[in-house]
Steps between C-alpha positions, in 0.01 A plus 500: 500500500655835399558727798343793314173304471506435874562868575220616270255254655615601849430865420160405354416310818615774736317775314179316422456351848437847641373691200138404422592303186528131607840340548380148415343619175810689389734214591298285260469761223858631492663161417220439247563838337878458470487121442715421803442126529769399750242509780171447319630171356577377853194558725667379820798731444265785414321444830832499686601829337164650594569408864843663480356824360236512773772457763681796343181703499440421866853609593453835324160561657611386845799732488283796401252427781765376744402747773131410468590132487706513820227700674226256402704192591569647843134595536381149408746344744392738777135428431550123489700509825219662697216342295332831425493776238526847647671720242451595134832340399400173665166495319668586168757222540236229545272639229783499246557132579127428472489673161735232363271209592255515202787508249679215675187282496413571136862463389543165671167366375515616138872538421499229234180618334623860486834401345344264245189692389513871584819620335382550141615835353149598385354443847786695655429791265132499595593505870731798440213702355227391741694568819645825369139618471425368850790704639395810305144497633608410855734798505211737433343418836525727806813479715380480859714248688865482605737211559432482874132430421592155363271238657428125472236547229748701294772236540265222387366694201839628384650157563225337292570750222868408526406137441336596169843622385611137471335527159778614262417845370338612825740731682541423871574861584234627259216290635588554867528875448166487317338318791658745742353790306158325485526482879553879494865501606687799365759441228797505734342254743377264227843497337697448821261229618532324163880510516513387864258216422746375239760413763330203674348358180826518301702365792256213552488412130878518481543259790235259367631494144861517615449174690374343176807627315734348760307173489530492120877542506550875525642733235711338223865608524505672160200715602633629833651822361189601298279426800715722727496785249125465454444513876720809535318673215163416657610626843640831375211574263244413770669736748513783244142465377358486853684818592385684188142374535472608864633846416268545201192372682573724796543797265168435324331456837594858589297641213 
């Protein structure tokens, strides 16, 4: 696998995971467009590379939100130690974990069906258009709620929306931001909640699929360098796009 292909796909993953344009859809369409067959001809290797890119994406996102992540981990530990939830940070920590449950259930139950039947380019294109319209109309709604207003109902609904993004062509960030806006969160809150929700679901998926990769023999020796470069590209691009998105959303929220 050429290293340049790995870098391009890593950048595509990092950008499209947090922009509302579907990472899974673009990771299918880009190799199709350029006729890069080194992964598409080997489904198991393609799956392994996908895991590697998601690990890179998680690293970039976790580094950007490292202060929030440390605060929420401490809050969850504090809450679990005394068996009660008393502070906003403690509630947020548990709700972010709860938001990952619908995606984990759907992913585990329908992983094979999704990979085998829902990755056709035409269907991906339709999903691009449909959920772009969903986001557009959701963003016209009033902005009444802030991040600290996040409650159990919101976590379940936004988490269920996140599960829909297992369909290639449905953006995880796009659909969770859309649901957040339908729930009347302001743009900044909906965006930050969407990005924070990505951490447990990406980490969980990475661990689950990573165990499968190890069980199947790991990464072939001649693919180690491209995988590392792809992961680095995904991490850096994810970090950059999150930072730019947060700044732009905050700026538009001031209008």
